[in-house]
N, CA, C and O atoms as a GROMACS GRO file, in nm:
protein
  644
    1MET      N    1  -0.776   6.881   1.384
    1MET     CA    2  -0.711   6.831   1.275
    1MET      C    3  -0.622   6.722   1.322
    1MET      O    4  -0.569   6.708   1.432
    2LYS      N    5  -0.617   6.667   1.241
    2LYS     CA    6  -0.542   6.512   1.205
    2LYS      C    7  -0.411   6.587   1.154
    2LYS      O    8  -0.390   6.672   1.068
    3ASN      N    9  -0.331   6.517   1.246
    3ASN     CA   10  -0.158   6.567   1.211
    3ASN      C   11  -0.131   6.692   1.244
    3ASN      O   12  -0.060   6.744   1.159
    4PRO      N   13  -0.167   6.788   1.363
    4PRO     CA   14  -0.123   6.911   1.317
    4PRO      C   15  -0.002   6.934   1.355
    4PRO      O   16   0.059   6.866   1.438
    5ILE      N   17   0.044   7.046   1.288
    5ILE     CA   18   0.202   7.059   1.271
    5ILE      C   19   0.211   7.210   1.372
    5ILE      O   20   0.313   7.263   1.417
    6ILE      N   21   0.122   7.237   1.382
    6ILE     CA   22   0.144   7.385   1.446
    6ILE      C   23   0.007   7.382   1.557
    6ILE      O   24  -0.112   7.351   1.546
    7SER      N   25   0.080   7.422   1.653
    7SER     CA   26  -0.034   7.465   1.796
    7SER      C   27  -0.033   7.601   1.826
    7SER      O   28   0.058   7.683   1.834
    8ILE      N   29  -0.195   7.611   1.848
    8ILE     CA   30  -0.189   7.731   1.925
    8ILE      C   31  -0.224   7.702   2.073
    8ILE      O   32  -0.303   7.608   2.077
    9ILE      N   33  -0.208   7.728   2.139
    9ILE     CA   34  -0.205   7.736   2.324
    9ILE      C   35  -0.258   7.884   2.341
    9ILE      O   36  -0.254   7.979   2.264
   10MET      N   37  -0.316   7.869   2.488
   10MET     CA   38  -0.348   7.969   2.528
   10MET      C   39  -0.354   7.988   2.666
   10MET      O   40  -0.395   7.877   2.702
   11GLY      N   41  -0.337   8.070   2.791
   11GLY     CA   42  -0.375   8.050   2.911
   11GLY      C   43  -0.504   8.046   2.947
   11GLY      O   44  -0.536   7.987   3.050
   12SER      N   45  -0.573   8.092   2.888
   12SER     CA   46  -0.674   8.099   2.932
   12SER      C   47  -0.849   8.125   2.831
   12SER      O   48  -0.834   8.207   2.741
   13ASP      N   49  -0.962   8.080   2.838
   13ASP     CA   50  -1.053   8.087   2.752
   13ASP      C   51  -1.124   8.247   2.704
   13ASP      O   52  -1.214   8.279   2.626
   14SER      N   53  -1.033   8.318   2.792
   14SER     CA   54  -1.072   8.475   2.744
   14SER      C   55  -1.005   8.519   2.621
   14SER      O   56  -1.042   8.611   2.548
   15ASP      N   57  -0.851   8.406   2.598
   15ASP     CA   58  -0.753   8.465   2.477
   15ASP      C   59  -0.792   8.413   2.373
   15ASP      O   60  -0.715   8.416   2.277
   16LEU      N   61  -0.916   8.353   2.358
   16LEU     CA   62  -0.942   8.248   2.242
   16LEU      C   63  -1.004   8.405   2.132
   16LEU      O   64  -0.971   8.394   2.014
   17PRO      N   65  -1.060   8.495   2.155
   17PRO     CA   66  -1.118   8.567   2.048
   17PRO      C   67  -1.021   8.618   1.971
   17PRO      O   68  -1.033   8.648   1.852
   18VAL      N   69  -0.918   8.629   2.043
   18VAL     CA   70  -0.776   8.716   2.007
   18VAL      C   71  -0.704   8.611   1.906
   18VAL      O   72  -0.690   8.630   1.785
   19MET      N   73  -0.645   8.452   2.007
   19MET     CA   74  -0.601   8.377   1.918
   19MET      C   75  -0.707   8.296   1.825
   19MET      O   76  -0.631   8.204   1.795
   20GLN      N   77  -0.798   8.271   1.774
   20GLN     CA   78  -0.857   8.256   1.686
   20GLN      C   79  -0.836   8.320   1.548
   20GLN      O   80  -0.875   8.261   1.448
   21GLU      N   81  -0.773   8.446   1.539
   21GLU     CA   82  -0.712   8.503   1.446
   21GLU      C   83  -0.572   8.428   1.380
   21GLU      O   84  -0.560   8.432   1.258
   22ALA      N   85  -0.485   8.370   1.447
   22ALA     CA   86  -0.415   8.304   1.404
   22ALA      C   87  -0.428   8.166   1.366
   22ALA      O   88  -0.345   8.097   1.307
   23ALA      N   89  -0.563   8.129   1.414
   23ALA     CA   90  -0.639   7.980   1.335
   23ALA      C   91  -0.680   7.997   1.213
   23ALA      O   92  -0.677   7.903   1.134
   24LYS      N   93  -0.731   8.133   1.172
   24LYS     CA   94  -0.816   8.204   1.021
   24LYS      C   95  -0.704   8.203   0.957
   24LYS      O   96  -0.705   8.154   0.844
   25MET      N   97  -0.585   8.253   1.007
   25MET     CA   98  -0.447   8.252   0.878
   25MET      C   99  -0.395   8.101   0.890
   25MET      O  100  -0.296   8.084   0.819
   26LEU      N  101  -0.433   7.992   0.955
   26LEU     CA  102  -0.374   7.891   0.936
   26LEU      C  103  -0.463   7.780   0.827
   26LEU      O  104  -0.429   7.684   0.758
   27ASP      N  105  -0.600   7.854   0.854
   27ASP     CA  106  -0.710   7.772   0.773
   27ASP      C  107  -0.681   7.831   0.609
   27ASP      O  108  -0.705   7.762   0.510
   28LEU      N  109  -0.634   7.950   0.604
   28LEU     CA  110  -0.601   7.990   0.504
   28LEU      C  111  -0.512   7.966   0.439
   28LEU      O  112  -0.522   8.004   0.322
   29PHE      N  113  -0.395   7.898   0.477
   29PHE     CA  114  -0.267   7.860   0.420
   29PHE      C  115  -0.316   7.705   0.425
   29PHE      O  116  -0.227   7.627   0.391
   30GLU      N  117  -0.447   7.642   0.463
   30GLU     CA  118  -0.429   7.512   0.462
   30GLU      C  119  -0.334   7.448   0.579
   30GLU      O  120  -0.291   7.335   0.554
   31ILE      N  121  -0.307   7.490   0.666
   31ILE     CA  122  -0.200   7.404   0.751
   31ILE      C  123  -0.230   7.337   0.914
   31ILE      O  124  -0.266   7.392   1.017
   32PRO      N  125  -0.210   7.249   0.894
   32PRO     CA  126  -0.327   7.155   0.984
   32PRO      C  127  -0.253   7.211   1.118
   32PRO      O  128  -0.132   7.234   1.122
   33TYR      N  129  -0.340   7.229   1.226
   33TYR     CA  130  -0.334   7.297   1.365
   33TYR      C  131  -0.426   7.219   1.472
   33TYR      O  132  -0.512   7.134   1.453
   34GLU      N  133  -0.381   7.272   1.581
   34GLU     CA  134  -0.428   7.216   1.704
   34GLU      C  135  -0.405   7.355   1.772
   34GLU      O  136  -0.308   7.430   1.775
   35ILE      N  137  -0.592   7.362   1.853
   35ILE     CA  138  -0.585   7.492   1.975
   35ILE      C  139  -0.598   7.464   2.078
   35ILE      O  140  -0.704   7.402   2.089
   36THR      N  141  -0.550   7.473   2.166
   36THR     CA  142  -0.609   7.464   2.344
   36THR      C  143  -0.595   7.544   2.441
   36THR      O  144  -0.576   7.661   2.410
   37ILE      N  145  -0.599   7.516   2.562
   37ILE     CA  146  -0.585   7.608   2.664
   37ILE      C  147  -0.457   7.555   2.759
   37ILE      O  148  -0.448   7.445   2.813
   38VAL      N  149  -0.371   7.655   2.765
   38VAL     CA  150  -0.242   7.557   2.864
   38VAL      C  151  -0.214   7.659   2.954
   38VAL      O  152  -0.159   7.757   2.904
   39SER      N  153  -0.240   7.664   3.088
   39SER     CA  154  -0.205   7.777   3.168
   39SER      C  155  -0.078   7.741   3.244
   39SER      O  156  -0.063   7.643   3.317
   40ALA      N  157  -0.002   7.822   3.220
   40ALA     CA  158   0.138   7.827   3.282
   40ALA      C  159   0.120   7.807   3.427
   40ALA      O  160   0.180   7.707   3.467
   41HIS      N  161   0.043   7.885   3.533
   41HIS     CA  162  -0.006   7.900   3.636
   41HIS      C  163  -0.135   7.827   3.674
   41HIS      O  164  -0.167   7.816   3.793
   42ARG      N  165  -0.191   7.790   3.602
   42ARG     CA  166  -0.354   7.688   3.700
   42ARG      C  167  -0.266   7.556   3.654
   42ARG      O  168  -0.262   7.476   3.748
   43THR      N  169  -0.187   7.505   3.527
   43THR     CA  170  -0.195   7.359   3.511
   43THR      C  171  -0.042   7.379   3.452
   43THR      O  172  -0.028   7.377   3.329
   44PRO      N  173   0.064   7.396   3.531
   44PRO     CA  174   0.194   7.368   3.514
   44PRO      C  175   0.218   7.216   3.457
   44PRO      O  176   0.284   7.202   3.354
   45LYS      N  177   0.161   7.102   3.527
   45LYS     CA  178   0.230   7.018   3.456
   45LYS      C  179   0.137   6.969   3.322
   45LYS      O  180   0.179   6.884   3.243
   46ARG      N  181   0.032   7.022   3.310
   46ARG     CA  182   0.010   7.034   3.170
   46ARG      C  183   0.102   7.090   3.058
   46ARG      O  184   0.152   7.043   2.957
   47MET      N  185   0.101   7.232   3.130
   47MET     CA  186   0.219   7.293   3.037
   47MET      C  187   0.358   7.243   3.026
   47MET      O  188   0.421   7.276   2.926
   48PHE      N  189   0.418   7.166   3.118
   48PHE     CA  190   0.523   7.097   3.086
   48PHE      C  191   0.533   6.961   3.030
   48PHE      O  192   0.643   6.912   3.004
   49ASP      N  193   0.433   6.903   3.012
   49ASP     CA  194   0.424   6.806   2.935
   49ASP      C  195   0.386   6.860   2.814
   49ASP      O  196   0.460   6.812   2.728
   50PHE      N  197   0.301   6.941   2.763
   50PHE     CA  198   0.311   6.976   2.618
   50PHE      C  199   0.425   7.014   2.592
   50PHE      O  200   0.483   6.945   2.508
   51ALA      N  201   0.500   7.129   2.646
   51ALA     CA  202   0.598   7.151   2.605
   51ALA      C  203   0.730   7.056   2.586
   51ALA      O  204   0.830   7.071   2.515
   52GLU      N  205   0.696   6.961   2.666
   52GLU     CA  206   0.806   6.882   2.655
   52GLU      C  207   0.790   6.752   2.533
   52GLU      O  208   0.885   6.685   2.492
   53ASN      N  209   0.671   6.738   2.496
   53ASN     CA  210   0.646   6.622   2.421
   53ASN      C  211   0.580   6.705   2.273
   53ASN      O  212   0.518   6.630   2.197
   54ALA      N  213   0.592   6.854   2.233
   54ALA     CA  214   0.512   6.852   2.108
   54ALA      C  215   0.573   6.836   2.005
   54ALA      O  216   0.511   6.823   1.899
   55HIS      N  217   0.757   6.833   2.012
   55HIS     CA  218   0.830   6.790   1.900
   55HIS      C  219   0.790   6.654   1.882
   55HIS      O  220   0.740   6.627   1.773
   56LYS      N  221   0.800   6.585   1.947
   56LYS     CA  222   0.747   6.429   1.939
   56LYS      C  223   0.607   6.406   1.887
   56LYS      O  224   0.585   6.292   1.846
   57ARG      N  225   0.541   6.465   1.882
   57ARG     CA  226   0.392   6.471   1.847
   57ARG      C  227   0.374   6.482   1.693
   57ARG      O  228   0.283   6.437   1.623
   58GLY      N  229   0.535   6.589   1.642
   58GLY     CA  230   0.498   6.636   1.513
   58GLY      C  231   0.493   6.792   1.468
   58GLY      O  232   0.486   6.829   1.351
   59ILE      N  233   0.500   6.879   1.587
   59ILE     CA  234   0.416   6.988   1.626
   59ILE      C  235   0.545   7.056   1.570
   59ILE      O  236   0.641   6.990   1.608
   60LYS      N  237   0.587   7.172   1.488
   60LYS     CA  238   0.692   7.253   1.418
   60LYS      C  239   0.664   7.360   1.486
   60LYS      O  240   0.748   7.350   1.575
   61VAL      N  241   0.599   7.466   1.509
   61VAL     CA  242   0.565   7.574   1.564
   61VAL      C  243   0.440   7.563   1.691
   61VAL      O  244   0.340   7.491   1.685
   62VAL      N  245   0.475   7.647   1.796
   62VAL     CA  246   0.408   7.690   1.848
   62VAL      C  247   0.369   7.842   1.864
   62VAL      O  248   0.446   7.936   1.840
   63ILE      N  249   0.233   7.853   1.908
   63ILE     CA  250   0.196   7.967   1.903
   63ILE      C  251   0.150   7.983   2.071
   63ILE      O  252   0.085   7.887   2.112
   64ALA      N  253   0.173   8.079   2.158
   64ALA     CA  254   0.154   8.102   2.260
   64ALA      C  255   0.051   8.234   2.304
   64ALA      O  256   0.116   8.333   2.272
   65GLY      N  257  -0.008   8.254   2.331
   65GLY     CA  258  -0.097   8.379   2.393
   65GLY      C  259  -0.132   8.376   2.522
   65GLY      O  260  -0.197   8.290   2.581
   66ALA      N  261  -0.070   8.505   2.576
   66ALA     CA  262  -0.119   8.557   2.729
   66ALA      C  263  -0.144   8.647   2.757
   66ALA      O  264  -0.096   8.730   2.680
   67GLY      N  265  -0.208   8.695   2.848
   67GLY     CA  266  -0.252   8.809   2.907
   67GLY      C  267  -0.218   8.794   3.031
   67GLY      O  268  -0.222   8.684   3.086
   68GLY      N  269  -0.171   8.934   3.105
   68GLY     CA  270  -0.113   8.973   3.227
   68GLY      C  271   0.026   8.949   3.230
   68GLY      O  272   0.095   8.978   3.133
   69ALA      N  273   0.066   8.906   3.318
   69ALA     CA  274   0.197   8.812   3.360
   69ALA      C  275   0.255   8.726   3.242
   69ALA      O  276   0.373   8.722   3.206
   70ALA      N  277   0.164   8.668   3.198
   70ALA     CA  278   0.228   8.640   2.986
   70ALA      C  279   0.329   8.544   3.052
   70ALA      O  280   0.444   8.563   3.013
   71HIS      N  281   0.317   8.467   3.120
   71HIS     CA  282   0.454   8.368   3.201
   71HIS      C  283   0.446   8.228   3.046
   71HIS      O  284   0.547   8.185   2.990
   72LEU      N  285   0.346   8.199   3.023
   72LEU     CA  286   0.308   8.088   2.908
   72LEU      C  287   0.417   8.061   2.786
   72LEU      O  288   0.467   7.953   2.754
   73PRO      N  289   0.436   8.172   2.734
   73PRO     CA  290   0.506   8.161   2.575
   73PRO      C  291   0.670   8.135   2.618
   73PRO      O  292   0.749   8.066   2.554
   74GLY      N  293   0.701   8.212   2.749
   74GLY     CA  294   0.833   8.168   2.769
   74GLY      C  295   0.884   8.024   2.858
   74GLY      O  296   0.990   7.962   2.857
   75MET      N  297   0.797   8.010   2.910
   75MET     CA  298   0.800   7.893   3.010
   75MET      C  299   0.787   7.780   2.875
   75MET      O  300   0.872   7.690   2.872
   76VAL      N  301   0.723   7.781   2.807
   76VAL     CA  302   0.718   7.716   2.692
   76VAL      C  303   0.869   7.679   2.602
   76VAL      O  304   0.939   7.579   2.585
   77ALA      N  305   0.872   7.790   2.568
   77ALA     CA  306   1.033   7.858   2.532
   77ALA      C  307   1.142   7.722   2.578
   77ALA      O  308   1.198   7.638   2.508
   78ALA      N  309   1.141   7.747   2.740
   78ALA     CA  310   1.238   7.694   2.817
   78ALA      C  311   1.257   7.562   2.831
   78ALA      O  312   1.355   7.498   2.867
   79ILE      N  313   1.123   7.525   2.790
   79ILE     CA  314   1.126   7.336   2.777
   79ILE      C  315   1.135   7.297   2.641
   79ILE      O  316   1.224   7.219   2.605
   80THR      N  317   1.045   7.348   2.556
   80THR     CA  318   1.080   7.279   2.362
   80THR      C  319   1.191   7.335   2.299
   80THR      O  320   1.250   7.442   2.315
   81PRO      N  321   1.207   7.233   2.217
   81PRO     CA  322   1.328   7.310   2.130
   81PRO      C  323   1.230   7.392   1.979
   81PRO      O  324   1.275   7.462   1.888
   82LEU      N  325   1.099   7.351   2.003
   82LEU     CA  326   1.088   7.415   1.884
   82LEU      C  327   1.040   7.562   1.902
   82LEU      O  328   1.018   7.611   2.013
   83PRO      N  329   1.024   7.633   1.780
   83PRO     CA  330   1.027   7.803   1.749
   83PRO      C  331   0.932   7.797   1.830
   83PRO      O  332   0.867   7.693   1.824
   84VAL      N  333   0.879   7.921   1.955
   84VAL     CA  334   0.778   7.965   2.002
   84VAL      C  335   0.745   8.106   1.948
   84VAL      O  336   0.836   8.185   1.972
   85ILE      N  337   0.642   8.160   1.883
   85ILE     CA  338   0.598   8.270   1.868
   85ILE      C  339   0.468   8.301   2.001
   85ILE      O  340   0.372   8.228   2.027
   86GLY      N  341   0.512   8.445   2.077
   86GLY     CA  342   0.467   8.456   2.207
   86GLY      C  343   0.352   8.582   2.116
   86GLY      O  344   0.393   8.655   2.025
   87VAL      N  345   0.210   8.580   2.167
   87VAL     CA  346   0.097   8.664   2.147
   87VAL      C  347   0.036   8.738   2.267
   87VAL      O  348  -0.071   8.716   2.325
   88PRO      N  349   0.124   8.823   2.287
   88PRO     CA  350   0.021   8.955   2.430
   88PRO      C  351  -0.074   8.940   2.405
   88PRO      O  352  -0.119   8.904   2.297
   89VAL      N  353  -0.125   8.963   2.497
   89VAL     CA  354  -0.253   8.938   2.504
   89VAL      C  355  -0.334   9.069   2.588
   89VAL      O  356  -0.292   9.080   2.703
   90LYS      N  357  -0.421   9.150   2.558
   90LYS     CA  358  -0.479   9.274   2.637
   90LYS      C  359  -0.582   9.227   2.706
   90LYS      O  360  -0.692   9.207   2.656
   91SER      N  361  -0.547   9.202   2.858
   91SER     CA  362  -0.642   9.118   2.912
   91SER      C  363  -0.719   9.238   3.019
   91SER      O  364  -0.698   9.359   3.013
   92SER      N  365  -0.808   9.172   3.113
   92SER     CA  366  -0.929   9.254   3.210
   92SER      C  367  -0.801   9.317   3.296
   92SER      O  368  -0.771   9.433   3.324
   93ASN      N  369  -0.734   9.179   3.327
   93ASN     CA  370  -0.617   9.226   3.428
   93ASN      C  371  -0.520   9.278   3.396
   93ASN      O  372  -0.442   9.295   3.490
   94SER      N  373  -0.476   9.326   3.266
   94SER     CA  374  -0.336   9.372   3.262
   94SER      C  375  -0.289   9.538   3.272
   94SER      O  376  -0.380   9.594   3.333
   95ILE      N  377  -0.224   9.600   3.250
   95ILE     CA  378  -0.207   9.731   3.253
   95ILE      C  379  -0.150   9.793   3.090
   95ILE      O  380  -0.041   9.841   3.059
   96ASP      N  381  -0.278   9.766   3.007
   96ASP     CA  382  -0.267   9.827   2.910
   96ASP      C  383  -0.212   9.733   2.784
   96ASP      O  384  -0.206   9.766   2.666
   97GLY      N  385  -0.181   9.625   2.835
   97GLY     CA  386  -0.139   9.502   2.747
   97GLY      C  387   0.013   9.478   2.771
   97GLY      O  388   0.079   9.376   2.753
   98TRP      N  389   0.066   9.650   2.836
   98TRP     CA  390   0.256   9.637   2.825
   98TRP      C  391   0.294   9.532   2.907
   98TRP      O  392   0.398   9.476   2.873
   99ASP      N  393   0.225   9.482   3.024
   99ASP     CA  394   0.293   9.372   3.103
   99ASP      C  395   0.302   9.273   3.025
   99ASP      O  396   0.414   9.228   3.002
  100SER      N  397   0.176   9.208   2.960
  100SER     CA  398   0.161   9.124   2.857
  100SER      C  399   0.298   9.124   2.778
  100SER      O  400   0.388   9.045   2.808
  101VAL      N  401   0.311   9.227   2.660
  101VAL     CA  402   0.410   9.282   2.570
  101VAL      C  403   0.565   9.258   2.644
  101VAL      O  404   0.642   9.178   2.592
  102LEU      N  405   0.606   9.336   2.772
  102LEU     CA  406   0.712   9.286   2.793
  102LEU      C  407   0.753   9.158   2.875
  102LEU      O  408   0.870   9.119   2.873
  103SER      N  409   0.662   9.100   2.942
  103SER     CA  410   0.703   8.949   2.976
  103SER      C  411   0.727   8.872   2.858
  103SER      O  412   0.814   8.786   2.870
  104ILE      N  413   0.672   8.882   2.746
  104ILE     CA  414   0.713   8.791   2.621
  104ILE      C  415   0.836   8.845   2.571
  104ILE      O  416   0.923   8.760   2.553
  105LEU      N  417   0.866   8.964   2.543
  105LEU     CA  418   0.953   9.030   2.474
  105LEU      C  419   1.062   9.025   2.541
  105LEU      O  420   1.150   8.990   2.462
  106GLN      N  421   1.120   9.047   2.681
  106GLN     CA  422   1.208   9.071   2.729
  106GLN      C  423   1.256   8.912   2.793
  106GLN      O  424   1.241   8.885   2.912
  107MET      N  425   1.316   8.814   2.691
  107MET     CA  426   1.302   8.662   2.775
  107MET      C  427   1.505   8.703   2.760
  107MET      O  428   1.577   8.771   2.687
  108PRO      N  429   1.522   8.602   2.891
  108PRO     CA  430   1.696   8.590   2.895
  108PRO      C  431   1.776   8.555   2.759
  108PRO      O  432   1.700   8.558   2.662
  109GLY      N  433   1.862   8.535   2.738
  109GLY     CA  434   1.953   8.482   2.663
  109GLY      C  435   1.963   8.345   2.622
  109GLY      O  436   1.975   8.286   2.730
  110GLY      N  437   1.966   8.276   2.547
  110GLY     CA  438   1.885   8.123   2.548
  110GLY      C  439   1.766   8.096   2.539
  110GLY      O  440   1.749   7.974   2.534
  111VAL      N  441   1.681   8.150   2.535
  111VAL     CA  442   1.553   8.116   2.554
  111VAL      C  443   1.461   8.227   2.440
  111VAL      O  444   1.392   8.320   2.482
  112PRO      N  445   1.472   8.206   2.343
  112PRO     CA  446   1.387   8.312   2.240
  112PRO      C  447   1.259   8.295   2.226
  112PRO      O  448   1.213   8.181   2.235
  113VAL      N  449   1.172   8.408   2.201
  113VAL     CA  450   1.030   8.352   2.180
  113VAL      C  451   1.030   8.512   2.075
  113VAL      O  452   1.080   8.623   2.095
  114ALA      N  453   0.955   8.459   1.967
  114ALA     CA  454   0.938   8.552   1.872
  114ALA      C  455   0.836   8.609   1.926
  114ALA      O  456   0.744   8.544   1.974
  115THR      N  457   0.840   8.768   1.926
  115THR     CA  458   0.697   8.845   1.974
  115THR      C  459   0.636   8.903   1.868
  115THR      O  460   0.694   8.965   1.779
  116VAL      N  461   0.497   8.882   1.876
  116VAL     CA  462   0.420   8.989   1.771
  116VAL      C  463   0.370   9.120   1.848
  116VAL      O  464   0.408   9.150   1.961
  117ALA      N  465   0.291   9.185   1.781
  117ALA     CA  466   0.248   9.301   1.838
  117ALA      C  467   0.103   9.266   1.944
  117ALA      O  468   0.050   9.157   1.924
  118LEU      N  469   0.048   9.350   2.044
  118LEU     CA  470  -0.038   9.314   2.109
  118LEU      C  471  -0.145   9.282   2.073
  118LEU      O  472  -0.202   9.377   2.018
  119ASN      N  473  -0.214   9.175   2.076
  119ASN     CA  474  -0.333   9.096   2.000
  119ASN      C  475  -0.302   9.052   1.904
  119ASN      O  476  -0.396   8.988   1.857
  120GLY      N  477  -0.167   9.048   1.810
  120GLY     CA  478  -0.136   9.006   1.698
  120GLY      C  479  -0.137   8.880   1.637
  120GLY      O  480  -0.058   8.830   1.556
  121ALA      N  481  -0.269   8.824   1.705
  121ALA     CA  482  -0.264   8.657   1.652
  121ALA      C  483  -0.252   8.627   1.491
  121ALA      O  484  -0.197   8.523   1.455
  122LYS      N  485  -0.296   8.708   1.406
  122LYS     CA  486  -0.279   8.700   1.273
  122LYS      C  487  -0.157   8.716   1.206
  122LYS      O  488  -0.134   8.646   1.108
  123ASN      N  489  -0.064   8.809   1.248
  123ASN     CA  490   0.097   8.809   1.259
  123ASN      C  491   0.134   8.670   1.272
  123ASN      O  492   0.179   8.593   1.187
  124ALA      N  493   0.107   8.649   1.405
  124ALA     CA  494   0.150   8.502   1.438
  124ALA      C  495   0.118   8.378   1.352
  124ALA      O  496   0.207   8.306   1.307
  125GLY      N  497  -0.009   8.357   1.332
  125GLY     CA  498  -0.030   8.224   1.231
  125GLY      C  499   0.062   8.298   1.118
  125GLY      O  500   0.174   8.248   1.131
  126ILE      N  501   0.064   8.377   1.032
  126ILE     CA  502   0.162   8.432   0.936
  126ILE      C  503   0.301   8.398   0.932
  126ILE      O  504   0.357   8.358   0.829
  127LEU      N  505   0.344   8.410   1.017
  127LEU     CA  506   0.498   8.371   1.082
  127LEU      C  507   0.477   8.233   1.115
  127LEU      O  508   0.589   8.187   1.092
  128ALA      N  509   0.422   8.158   1.145
  128ALA     CA  510   0.430   8.031   1.170
  128ALA      C  511   0.408   7.938   0.997
  128ALA      O  512   0.444   7.828   0.955
  129ALA      N  513   0.340   8.041   0.946
  129ALA     CA  514   0.303   7.925   0.826
  129ALA      C  515   0.457   7.992   0.748
  129ALA      O  516   0.501   7.910   0.667
  130GLN      N  517   0.548   8.127   0.758
  130GLN     CA  518   0.660   8.144   0.719
  130GLN      C  519   0.752   8.060   0.733
  130GLN      O  520   0.827   8.026   0.642
  131ILE      N  521   0.755   8.012   0.865
  131ILE     CA  522   0.860   7.889   0.925
  131ILE      C  523   0.858   7.795   0.878
  131ILE      O  524   0.963   7.755   0.827
  132VAL      N  525   0.736   7.711   0.871
  132VAL     CA  526   0.711   7.622   0.796
  132VAL      C  527   0.740   7.602   0.650
  132VAL      O  528   0.794   7.499   0.609
  133SER      N  529   0.695   7.723   0.557
  133SER     CA  530   0.735   7.733   0.444
  133SER      C  531   0.854   7.700   0.402
  133SER      O  532   0.868   7.670   0.283
  134THR      N  533   1.002   7.701   0.523
  134THR     CA  534   1.084   7.678   0.481
  134THR      C  535   1.130   7.547   0.434
  134THR      O  536   1.233   7.525   0.371
  135SER      N  537   1.066   7.487   0.461
  135SER     CA  538   1.067   7.335   0.416
  135SER      C  539   0.946   7.275   0.315
  135SER      O  540   0.935   7.157   0.282
  136ASP      N  541   0.863   7.378   0.277
  136ASP     CA  542   0.733   7.322   0.191
  136ASP      C  543   0.718   7.426   0.084
  136ASP      O  544   0.659   7.534   0.083
  137PRO      N  545   0.796   7.357  -0.015
  137PRO     CA  546   0.771   7.486  -0.157
  137PRO      C  547   0.577   7.478  -0.181
  137PRO      O  548   0.536   7.585  -0.226
  138ASN      N  549   0.509   7.414  -0.167
  138ASN     CA  550   0.358   7.446  -0.231
  138ASN      C  551   0.325   7.525  -0.104
  138ASN      O  552   0.249   7.619  -0.125
  139LEU      N  553   0.360   7.512   0.010
  139LEU     CA  554   0.328   7.670   0.128
  139LEU      C  555   0.380   7.775   0.078
  139LEU      O  556   0.308   7.868   0.044
  140LEU      N  557   0.502   7.779   0.067
  140LEU     CA  558   0.574   7.897   0.018
  140LEU      C  559   0.535   7.964  -0.111
  140LEU      O  560   0.548   8.086  -0.129
  141GLN      N  561   0.488   7.881  -0.200
  141GLN     CA  562   0.406   7.942  -0.322
  141GLN      C  563   0.246   8.003  -0.286
  141GLN      O  564   0.194   8.092  -0.354
  142LYS      N  565   0.184   7.939  -0.172
  142LYS     CA  566   0.088   8.027  -0.120
  142LYS      C  567   0.104   8.146  -0.067
  142LYS      O  568   0.036   8.242  -0.101
  143LEU      N  569   0.241   8.151   0.064
  143LEU     CA  570   0.262   8.282   0.089
  143LEU      C  571   0.315   8.378   0.003
  143LEU      O  572   0.325   8.494   0.044
  144VAL      N  573   0.360   8.341  -0.143
  144VAL     CA  574   0.380   8.429  -0.206
  144VAL      C  575   0.275   8.505  -0.250
  144VAL      O  576   0.273   8.628  -0.248
  145ALA      N  577   0.147   8.402  -0.307
  145ALA     CA  578   0.031   8.458  -0.359
  145ALA      C  579  -0.020   8.574  -0.245
  145ALA      O  580  -0.058   8.687  -0.277
  146TYR      N  581  -0.014   8.522  -0.110
  146TYR     CA  582  -0.090   8.598  -0.003
  146TYR      C  583  -0.041   8.734  -0.014
  146TYR      O  584  -0.109   8.837  -0.022
  147LYS      N  585   0.085   8.721  -0.014
  147LYS     CA  586   0.203   8.886  -0.035
  147LYS      C  587   0.141   8.949  -0.148
  147LYS      O  588   0.089   9.060  -0.139
  148ASN      N  589   0.146   8.869  -0.275
  148ASN     CA  590   0.112   8.955  -0.387
  148ASN      C  591  -0.040   9.016  -0.369
  148ASN      O  592  -0.057   9.130  -0.410
  149GLU      N  593  -0.136   8.958  -0.319
  149GLU     CA  594  -0.279   8.979  -0.305
  149GLU      C  595  -0.271   9.104  -0.209
  149GLU      O  596  -0.357   9.191  -0.228
  150LEU      N  597  -0.167   9.126  -0.095
  150LEU     CA  598  -0.192   9.222  -0.041
  150LEU      C  599  -0.131   9.366  -0.071
  150LEU      O  600  -0.147   9.469  -0.006
  151GLU      N  601  -0.051   9.346  -0.197
  151GLU     CA  602   0.032   9.441  -0.303
  151GLU      C  603  -0.045   9.506  -0.369
  151GLU      O  604  -0.041   9.626  -0.394
  152LYS      N  605  -0.153   9.394  -0.414
  152LYS     CA  606  -0.285   9.438  -0.523
  152LYS      C  607  -0.368   9.527  -0.420
  152LYS      O  608  -0.373   9.648  -0.440
  153ILE      N  609  -0.413   9.487  -0.342
  153ILE     CA  610  -0.515   9.549  -0.260
  153ILE      C  611  -0.479   9.671  -0.238
  153ILE      O  612  -0.562   9.758  -0.263
  154VAL      N  613  -0.339   9.711  -0.183
  154VAL     CA  614  -0.260   9.847  -0.149
  154VAL      C  615  -0.269   9.962  -0.269
  154VAL      O  616  -0.279  10.084  -0.263
  155ILE      N  617  -0.258   9.850  -0.407
  155ILE     CA  618  -0.232   9.961  -0.533
  155ILE      C  619  -0.387   9.986  -0.560
  155ILE      O  620  -0.403  10.096  -0.612
  156GLU      N  621  -0.491   9.925  -0.542
  156GLU     CA  622  -0.597   9.966  -0.596
  156GLU      C  623  -0.661  10.070  -0.493
  156GLU      O  624  -0.737  10.162  -0.524
  157LYS      N  625  -0.618  10.040  -0.372
  157LYS     CA  626  -0.654  10.164  -0.255
  157LYS      C  627  -0.551  10.325  -0.334
  157LYS      O  628  -0.582  10.437  -0.374
  158ALA      N  629  -0.476  10.276  -0.327
  158ALA     CA  630  -0.403  10.384  -0.384
  158ALA      C  631  -0.411  10.480  -0.533
  158ALA      O  632  -0.372  10.593  -0.563
  159ASN      N  633  -0.484  10.372  -0.605
  159ASN     CA  634  -0.541  10.419  -0.718
  159ASN      C  635  -0.685  10.516  -0.681
  159ASN      O  636  -0.719  10.615  -0.746
  160LYS      N  637  -0.735  10.477  -0.599
  160LYS     CA  638  -0.924  10.531  -0.567
  160LYS      C  639  -0.845  10.695  -0.493
  160LYS      O  640  -0.909  10.800  -0.501
  161VAL      N  641  -0.717  10.691  -0.431
  161VAL     CA  642  -0.718  10.823  -0.365
  161VAL      C  643  -0.659  10.943  -0.450
  161VAL      O  644  -0.656  11.057  -0.403
   0.00000   0.00000   0.00000
């Protein structure tokens, strides 16, 4: 997309099925984004360059998904001044995803990473939209409408029970 304001990054293409859920939410809210692979372990120079320069390119929020040891969100957060939302991904080499959750959740003081649920990229997309909406009244109204629609759906289901 042209002029992306949110970056969705992941450590491997095996994370793509999970991370596409964030992209779907950004599409819903019509937020321009980019999506790519940046491995903390296999492409550390690429990761460093990405993290150091994302804000210079106009990115406002980074959504970083990773499985296993899941260092990508924390390492990016250590370098970038931008908010980072970590998505722990249950991968084939993980311990039921707990290693990913704890690697992203247990950050040291001074290096925050907002962490969503295991495979929770949908919520990461919504949270990124909410962050951006603090300076975008049109986006804020889209989020209000989205929340109202969620409420409507639950009430309709409750009335059927």
